[in-house]
C-alpha positions as CSV (number, residue, x, y, z in Angstrom):
1,M,105.6,115.7,121.2
2,T,103.1,118.5,120.7
3,Q,103.4,118.1,117.0
4,S,102.5,114.4,117.2
5,Y,99.5,115.2,119.4
6,D,98.4,117.9,116.9
7,Q,98.7,115.5,114.0
8,F,96.8,112.9,115.8
9,T,93.9,115.2,116.7
10,D,93.8,116.5,113.2
11,L,93.4,112.9,112.0
12,L,90.6,112.3,114.5
13,Q,88.8,115.5,113.5
14,T,89.2,114.7,109.8
15,R,87.6,111.3,110.1
16,H,83.9,111.1,109.6
17,S,81.3,108.5,108.7
18,C,81.0,108.5,105.0
19,R,77.5,107.8,103.6
20,A,78.3,107.9,99.8
21,F,81.2,106.3,98.1
22,R,82.6,106.2,94.6
23,P,82.7,102.8,93.0
24,D,86.5,102.7,92.4
25,P,88.1,99.7,94.2
26,L,91.1,100.2,96.4
27,P,94.5,98.6,95.7
28,E,95.0,95.4,97.8
29,E,98.1,97.0,99.2
30,T,96.2,99.9,100.6
31,I,93.7,97.6,102.4
32,T,96.6,95.6,103.8
33,Q,98.2,98.8,105.1
34,I,95.0,99.8,106.9
35,V,94.8,96.4,108.6
36,S,98.5,96.4,109.3
37,A,98.1,99.6,111.3
38,A,94.9,98.7,113.1
39,R,96.4,95.4,114.4
40,H,98.6,97.3,116.8
41,V,95.8,98.4,119.2
42,P,95.8,96.9,122.7
43,S,93.7,93.9,123.6
44,W,92.8,92.0,126.8
45,C,95.7,89.5,127.5
46,N,97.0,90.3,124.0
47,A,94.2,88.0,122.6
48,Q,93.9,90.1,119.4
49,P,90.5,88.7,118.8
50,W,89.6,90.6,115.7
51,Q,89.0,88.6,112.5
52,V,88.2,90.6,109.4
53,T,86.6,89.4,106.1
54,V,87.0,91.9,103.3
55,T,84.9,91.8,100.2
56,R,85.7,93.2,96.8
57,G,84.3,93.0,93.3
58,A,81.7,90.3,92.9
59,G,82.0,89.5,96.6
60,T,80.8,93.0,97.6
61,E,77.9,92.9,95.1
62,A,76.8,89.5,96.4
63,F,76.9,90.8,100.0
64,R,75.1,94.0,99.1
65,G,72.4,92.2,97.3
66,A,71.7,89.7,100.1
67,F,71.4,92.3,102.7
68,L,69.3,94.7,100.7
69,K,66.9,91.9,100.1
70,A,66.8,90.8,103.7
71,A,66.2,94.4,105.0
72,S,63.7,95.2,102.3
73,E,61.6,92.1,103.0
74,G,61.7,92.7,106.8
75,A,63.7,89.6,107.7
76,P,63.9,88.8,111.4
77,V,66.6,90.7,113.3
78,E,69.1,88.3,114.9
79,P,72.2,90.0,116.2
80,D,74.8,88.0,118.1
81,L,75.1,90.8,120.7
82,P,71.9,92.2,122.2
83,W,70.9,95.6,121.0
84,P,71.0,98.5,123.5
85,K,68.0,98.5,125.9
86,G,67.4,102.1,125.0
87,Y,68.8,105.6,124.5
88,S,67.9,108.2,127.1
89,G,69.1,111.7,128.0
90,A,72.1,113.0,126.1
91,Y,72.5,109.7,124.3
92,A,69.0,110.0,122.8
93,E,69.6,113.6,121.9
94,R,72.8,112.9,120.1
95,R,71.2,110.0,118.2
96,R,68.3,112.1,117.2
97,T,70.4,115.1,116.2
98,C,72.6,112.9,114.0
99,G,69.6,111.5,112.2
100,F,68.0,114.9,111.6
101,Q,71.3,116.3,110.3
102,L,71.4,113.5,107.8
103,Y,67.8,114.0,106.7
104,D,68.4,117.8,106.3
105,A,71.6,117.2,104.3
106,V,69.8,115.0,101.8
107,G,66.6,117.0,101.7
108,I,64.3,114.5,103.5
109,A,61.4,116.0,105.5
110,K,61.1,114.6,109.0
111,S,57.5,113.6,108.2
112,D,58.4,111.7,105.0
113,R,58.5,108.1,106.3
114,E,59.0,106.6,102.8
115,A,62.0,108.7,102.1
116,R,63.4,108.0,105.6
117,K,62.9,104.2,105.0
118,A,64.7,104.5,101.7
119,Q,67.6,106.3,103.4
120,M,67.7,103.6,106.1
121,L,68.1,101.0,103.4
122,R,71.2,102.8,102.1
123,N,72.9,101.1,105.1
124,Y,72.3,97.7,103.5
125,A,73.5,99.0,100.1
126,L,76.7,99.8,102.0
127,F,76.3,103.4,100.7
128,D,77.6,102.1,97.4
129,A,81.1,101.3,98.9
130,P,83.3,99.0,96.8
131,H,84.5,97.1,99.9
132,V,83.1,96.0,103.3
133,A,85.1,94.6,106.2
134,I,83.1,92.3,108.5
135,V,84.6,92.4,112.0
136,A,84.1,89.3,114.1
137,S,85.4,87.9,117.3
138,P,85.5,84.3,118.8
139,A,82.2,83.8,120.6
140,E,84.0,82.3,123.6
141,L,85.5,85.7,124.4
142,G,82.1,87.3,124.8
143,P,81.8,91.1,125.5
144,Y,85.6,91.4,126.2
145,G,86.4,90.3,122.7
146,A,83.8,92.7,121.4
147,M,85.4,95.5,123.5
148,D,88.8,94.8,122.1
149,C,87.4,94.8,118.5
150,G,86.0,98.3,119.2
151,G,89.6,99.5,119.4
152,F,90.4,97.8,116.1
153,V,87.5,99.4,114.4
154,T,88.6,102.8,115.6
155,A,92.2,102.2,114.4
156,F,91.0,100.9,111.1
157,T,89.0,104.0,110.4
158,L,91.8,106.3,111.4
159,A,94.4,104.4,109.3
160,A,92.0,104.6,106.4
161,T,91.6,108.4,106.9
162,A,95.4,108.8,106.9
163,L,95.6,107.1,103.5
164,G,92.8,109.2,102.0
165,V,90.2,106.4,102.3
166,A,86.7,107.0,103.7
167,S,84.8,104.6,105.9
168,I,81.8,104.1,108.1
169,P,81.4,101.5,110.8
170,Q,77.9,99.9,110.6
171,A,76.2,98.0,113.4
172,A,73.1,97.6,111.1
173,I,74.7,94.7,109.3
174,A,75.0,92.8,112.6
175,A,71.2,92.7,112.8
176,Y,71.4,89.7,110.4
177,A,74.3,87.8,111.9
178,P,73.2,84.4,110.6
179,L,73.0,85.8,107.1
180,V,76.5,87.2,107.4
181,R,77.8,83.8,108.3
182,E,75.9,82.2,105.5
183,V,77.0,84.6,102.8
184,L,80.6,84.8,103.9
185,D,80.9,81.1,105.0
186,L,82.0,82.1,108.5
187,P,82.1,79.5,111.3
188,E,79.3,79.3,113.8
189,D,81.7,80.1,116.7
190,R,82.5,83.5,115.2
191,M,80.5,86.4,116.7
192,V,79.5,89.0,114.1
193,L,80.1,92.5,115.6
194,C,79.8,95.1,112.8
195,A,80.8,96.0,109.3
196,I,83.0,98.8,108.0
197,S,82.1,99.9,104.5
198,F,85.0,101.7,102.9
199,G,86.4,103.2,99.7
200,Y,86.9,106.6,98.2
201,A,84.3,109.2,99.3
202,D,81.9,110.8,96.9
203,S,82.7,114.3,98.2
204,D,79.9,115.9,96.1
205,H,77.1,113.8,97.6
206,P,75.0,115.8,100.1
207,A,75.1,112.9,102.6
208,N,78.7,113.7,103.2
209,A,78.1,117.4,103.9
210,F,77.4,117.4,107.6
211,R,79.5,116.6,110.7
212,T,78.3,115.5,114.1
213,E,79.3,117.4,117.2
214,R,81.3,115.9,120.1
215,A,80.9,116.2,123.8
216,T,83.5,118.4,125.5
217,P,86.1,117.1,128.0
218,S,84.2,118.6,130.8
219,D,81.1,116.6,129.7
220,I,83.2,113.4,129.8
221,I,85.6,113.7,132.8
222,D,84.4,113.2,136.4
223,W,87.3,114.4,138.5
224,K,87.8,112.8,142.0
225,D,90.2,114.5,144.4
C-alpha cells in the first residue's frame, strides 16, 4: 500500500503545466488511453458529464488560428461560467508568484508590458501543442457538472504524465466560449469549461524550467475535535 501511495505522489509531483510543446502528434491510441483512464473519476450521481473534443492536425491549426486572432484583436470576453470575483490574500500571492516565475524563466522584465502581452498570447497559440482537448459539460448540470469535470481534468493530466505526455489546463480558452462552439460545431447546450493543450514537452524551452510551490497540509487542513 505504501508503494502505491509513493508511486501516486511521485506522479503528482512530476506533473507540471507545460508551456512549450514539440510539434510531434501523439498516436491516437495514446490519447484514447489518457481518456480511458480519466473517465474513472467519481461524479455526482454518476452523471459523468465530461464531454471532450480533441483536435489534431489541421483541426488544431484552425483552432489555434481562430483564438490567436480573437485574443489579438481584443474580442469580447464571453465565458459560460463567471470569472472569479477576485483574488485576495494567499490566492493573490500564489497567482502573482506563478506569473513572476514564468516571466523570470523566459527573461521578461516585470515592467515590459509588450513582452508580457506576447507571453499571454502564447495561451491562445496553445503553447504550440499539437493537440487540444476542449472539456465541456451539459449546461443543465450547472456548477455541479463543472465540479465533476474538474476531477476529469486532473485525471487526464495525471494519466498523460504517466504516459510521458505533457499538458496544461487552460481556462483562458473559456473566455471565448461562443467561438469555441462555432469553431468546433458544439451544441448550444454544452457549457465550455476549459481546454487542455497536450503533447510532448519541449524540455529545452525556458518556460518549462520552473515549478510552482504547493501549500502544506497544515495550510490546508482545519482540524475540528
